[in-house]
C-alpha positions in Angstrom: 137.0 43.6 95.2 136.5 45.3 98.4 137.0 48.7 96.4 134.6 47.6 93.4 132.1 46.6 95.9 132.2 49.9 97.7 132.1 51.7 94.7 128.8 49.8 93.7 127.2 50.4 96.8 127.9 54.2 96.8 126.5 54.4 93.3 123.3 52.5 94.6 123.2 54.8 97.3 123.8 57.8 94.9 120.8 56.5 92.8 118.5 55.6 95.5 119.1 59.5 97.3 118.5 60.9 93.6 115.1 59.0 93.2 113.8 60.0 96.4 114.6 63.5 95.9 113.1 63.5 92.6 109.8 61.9 93.8 107.1 64.6 93.4 106.2 65.8 97.0 102.6 64.9 97.9 99.7 67.1 96.7 99.1 69.6 99.6 95.8 70.6 98.7 92.4 69.3 100.2 91.1 68.7 96.5 87.6 67.0 97.6 86.6 69.4 100.1 87.2 72.5 97.7 85.5 70.6 95.0 82.6 70.0 97.3 82.2 73.6 98.4 82.3 74.7 94.8 79.5 72.1 94.0 77.5 73.4 96.8 77.5 76.8 95.7 76.0 75.9 92.5 74.0 73.0 93.9 72.1 75.3 96.4 71.3 77.5 93.7 73.3 80.7 95.4 75.6 80.8 92.2 75.2 79.5 88.5 78.9 79.0 88.2 82.1 79.0 90.3 85.8 78.5 89.8 89.1 78.0 91.9 92.6 78.1 91.6 95.0 77.3 94.5 99.0 77.1 93.7 101.8 76.6 95.9 105.2 76.1 94.4 105.2 73.8 91.9 101.6 72.3 92.6 98.7 74.2 91.2 95.0 73.0 90.8 92.0 74.4 89.1 88.6 73.5 89.6 85.0 74.4 88.5 81.4 73.7 89.0 78.2 74.9 87.0 77.6 76.2 83.6 79.1 79.0 81.2 75.6 80.2 81.0 72.1 79.2 82.3 70.1 77.1 79.9 73.1 75.8 78.4 74.9 72.8 79.4 78.7 74.0 78.2 80.6 73.6 81.7 82.3 76.8 83.0 85.9 77.0 82.3 88.5 77.3 85.3 90.4 79.5 83.1 87.9 81.7 82.3 88.0 85.5 82.5 85.8 87.6 85.3 85.2 91.0 86.5 87.5 91.5 89.5 85.5 94.3 91.1 87.6 95.9 94.1 90.6 93.7 93.6 91.4 96.5 90.9 92.3 98.6 94.2 95.4 96.3 94.8 96.9 97.0 91.5 96.3 101.0 91.8 97.5 101.0 95.2 100.9 99.2 94.1 101.1 101.8 91.3 100.9 104.5 94.0 103.7 102.7 96.0 105.7 102.2 92.9 105.5 106.4 92.4 106.5 106.4 96.2 109.6 104.5 95.7 110.5 106.6 92.7 110.4 109.8 94.8 107.4 111.3 92.9 105.3 111.6 96.1 105.3 110.4 100.0 102.4 108.6 101.7 102.2 111.4 104.2 101.9 114.0 101.4 98.6 116.1 101.9 96.4 114.8 98.8 96.0 118.6 98.0 100.2 118.8 97.2 99.3 116.7 93.9 95.9 117.2 93.1 95.2 121.0 94.2 91.7 121.8 94.5 90.1 118.4 94.0 89.3 117.2 97.4 87.4 119.3 99.7 89.9 119.6 102.7 92.7 117.9 100.8 95.3 119.8 103.0 94.4 117.4 105.9 93.9 114.2 104.1 97.0 112.2 103.4 97.7 109.8 100.3 98.0 107.1 103.2 94.5 107.7 104.4 93.1 107.7 101.0 94.5 104.5 100.0 93.5 102.7 103.6 90.2 104.2 103.7 90.7 106.6 106.9 90.3 109.6 104.8 86.4 109.8 106.0 85.5 110.5 102.4 82.0 109.7 101.5 81.4 106.8 99.0 79.6 108.0 95.8 78.4 104.1 95.5 76.0 104.6 98.4 74.1 106.8 96.4 71.1 105.4 94.3 71.8 104.5 90.5 75.6 105.0 91.3 76.6 101.4 92.2 77.7 98.6 90.1 76.5 96.2 92.5 72.8 96.8 91.8 70.9 96.4 88.4 70.8 99.8 86.8 68.4 99.2 83.6 69.8 101.1 80.6 71.8 103.3 82.5 74.5 100.2 82.7 75.5 101.1 79.2 76.4 105.0 80.2 79.8 106.2 80.1 81.0 107.8 83.6 83.9 110.3 84.0 85.7 110.3 87.3 85.0 113.9 88.2 81.2 113.0 87.8 81.7 110.3 90.4 83.6 112.9 92.7 80.8 115.5 92.0 78.3 112.8 93.8 80.7 112.1 96.6 81.9 115.5 97.7 78.6 117.2 98.4 77.8 114.8 100.9 79.5 115.2 104.4 82.5 113.0 105.4 82.1 110.0 107.7 84.3 111.3 110.0 87.5 114.1 110.3 90.4 112.4 108.3 92.1 109.8 110.4 89.4 109.6 112.8 87.8 106.4 111.8 87.5 103.8 108.9 85.1 103.4 106.0 85.3 101.8 102.8 84.9 104.3 100.0 85.2 104.0 96.5 85.6 107.5 96.1 89.2 107.1 97.7 90.3 105.1 94.5 88.8 107.5 92.0 91.0 110.0 93.7 93.9 107.6 93.9 93.4 106.9 90.0 93.7 110.9 89.3 97.0 111.0 91.3 98.3 108.3 89.3 97.3 110.1 86.1 98.5 113.5 87.5 102.1 111.9 88.5 102.7 109.8 85.4 100.8 112.0 82.7 98.6 108.9 81.5 95.5 107.4 82.1 95.8 105.4 85.3 95.1 102.0 83.0 97.7 102.4 80.9 100.3 102.8 84.2 98.8 99.5 85.2 99.4 97.9 82.0 102.9 99.4 81.7 104.1 98.8 85.4 102.4 95.7 86.4 100.3 93.8 83.6 103.0 93.7 80.8 106.2 93.0 83.2 104.2 90.2 84.6 102.7 88.9 81.3 99.3 88.8 82.8 97.9 88.6 79.4 94.5 87.6 80.5 94.2 90.8 82.3 92.4 93.9 81.1 91.7 97.4 82.0 88.1 97.8 79.8 87.5 101.6 80.4 83.7 101.8 78.8 84.0 98.4 76.7 81.0 96.7 78.1 82.2 93.0 77.1 83.9 90.5 79.0 86.7 89.1 76.4 87.2 85.4 76.1 85.8 82.3 77.7 83.7 83.5 80.7 80.7 82.6 82.9 77.9 85.0 82.7 76.7 87.0 85.4 73.1 87.4 86.3 70.8 89.8 88.5 67.5 89.3 90.2 65.3 91.8 88.9 61.8 91.6 90.5 61.7 87.7 90.9 63.2 87.2 87.4 66.8 86.6 86.6 68.3 88.9 84.1 71.9 88.4 82.1 74.0 91.3 83.6 77.3 90.3 82.3 77.8 93.3 79.7 77.8 96.4 81.5 79.9 99.5 81.1 82.3 99.8 84.1 83.4 103.2 83.8 81.1 103.8 87.0 83.6 101.7 89.0 86.8 103.0 87.2 90.0 102.8 89.3 88.0 101.4 92.1 86.8 98.2 90.4 86.5 98.1 86.6 89.2 95.6 85.9 88.7 92.1 84.2 91.3 89.1 85.2 91.7 85.2 85.4 92.5 83.1 88.5 95.8 82.6 87.2 96.7 86.0 86.5 95.6 87.2 89.9 97.6 84.2 91.4 100.6 85.4 89.8 100.1 89.3 90.5 99.9 88.5 94.6 103.1 86.3 94.5 104.9 88.8 92.7 103.4 91.6 95.0 103.7 89.9 98.2 107.3 88.3 97.1 108.6 91.6 96.5 109.0 92.0 92.9 107.0 94.9 92.3 108.0 97.6 95.0 110.4 98.1 97.5 110.4 96.1 101.1 109.4 99.4 102.5 106.6 100.0 100.3 105.6 96.4 100.7 105.6 96.9 104.6 103.4 100.1 104.3 100.7 98.3 102.1 100.8 95.7 105.0 100.5 98.1 107.5 96.6 97.6 108.5 94.0 99.5 110.5 91.0 98.2 112.5 87.9 98.2 110.5 85.2 96.6 112.6 84.8 94.2 110.0 86.2 90.4 109.4 89.3 92.2 108.1 91.8 94.6 108.8 92.7 97.2 105.9 96.2 98.1 104.4 97.3 100.2 101.3 95.0 98.1 99.0 95.0 94.8 101.0 92.8 93.3 103.2 94.1 90.9 105.8 92.0 88.0 107.3 92.5 86.0 110.1 91.2 82.3 109.5 89.6 80.3 112.0 93.0 78.4 112.2 95.2 81.0 113.2 96.3 81.8 109.7 96.9 85.0 108.2 96.0 85.9 104.5 96.4 88.9 102.4 94.5 89.8 99.2 91.3 91.5 98.4 87.8 90.8 97.4 86.0 92.3 94.8 82.2 92.5 93.7 80.4 94.0 90.4 76.8 92.7 89.7 77.1 89.3 89.0 80.6 88.4 90.0 82.2 87.9 93.2 85.8 87.6 93.5 88.4 86.6 96.2 92.0 86.9 95.5 94.0 85.7 98.8 97.7 84.7 99.4 99.9 83.6 102.2 101.9 87.0 103.4 105.1 85.6 101.7 103.3 84.9 98.6 103.9 81.0 99.0 100.3 79.8 98.6 97.6 81.7 96.7 94.0 81.3 96.4 91.7 82.7 93.8 87.8 81.9 94.2 85.2 83.6 91.7 81.8 82.7 91.4 78.7 84.2 89.6 75.8 84.9 92.4 72.4 84.3 91.5 70.2 84.4 94.7 71.4 84.3 98.3 70.8 81.2 100.1 71.5 80.0 103.8 75.0 78.9 104.1 76.6 80.6 101.3 79.0 82.8 103.6 79.8 79.8 105.6 80.4 77.8 102.4 82.7 80.8 101.2 84.5 81.2 104.4 84.8 77.1 104.8 86.3 77.1 101.1 89.3 79.5 102.0 89.9 78.1 105.4 90.4 74.7 103.6 92.5 76.2 101.0 94.6 77.6 103.7 94.6 75.8 106.8 95.6 72.6 104.9 98.9 74.2 104.5 99.1 75.2 108.3 98.4 71.7 109.2 
């Protein structure tokens, strides 16, 4: 009897332990605070729509606020597509680092070694300086009519070639000698796109698709080229033109090219950052180089296609922000890729407190993990 009783107790104990281990872990996300921030962006009139996705391990949650199109009652989908703007730079930088891993170039090579005669003074500008914006090269997007962050009327349908963008930038004096400062310049990533094309022998977008999008099965991520449409379900973007809101969703994004033309979804960006920071896409040495940041004088430090933010709770996050007219995106992750948060919203008109709402949302998303 004692033996049977012992067996029975062991069985009960095993069942109890198994049940406890298989019980779902508590939801780690501050859902009510995050939803309140999304609602605030829309209710304040700052945005027509906002969507969020947050993931950690087996836990994930998506939420949204607002409507798909002004004047309609169709709610925006949290799984909808959006223009990711400069988050494109992280994809391009990743491809360059993969080429470094393959021995096709080194980060401290002068850019003229691989693109002879393309960049003025390229003998003194390294690939690393191109990727972390310490090259000093002038940003063509600062010129009137050459930025996708501003309403361009009929010019938004025009197709631009990368060399046209360089022709706008290079006659302007550099911001500083190479390596002697930091200045964000979209021109750097036009050069990076041309570098990818030179080393792979194919359009930079094809290299991104073959090396990142297809292997990670990012099925809702596209490199549109000159296609003005946003495919699939999406929120519309708007521009304030002389006090009137104009639908700015459709535009030819070739003006941004490798500096910011891509389209994606929150779930795809989460997967991309998780894979990148988890070491799936590059060697450990290449990832360390991407994460080696320089001071910018802004709210972030900058690595190779990665922004590093220090949140008020002391937590560090990595990722990139992106903006095209009518679309704002922040794709962020913990340094180990363990928690990802992607926020995309469609700004309408600036309102007091919008920046604080966005910063508060990102802080709530990651600092709850720290607590």
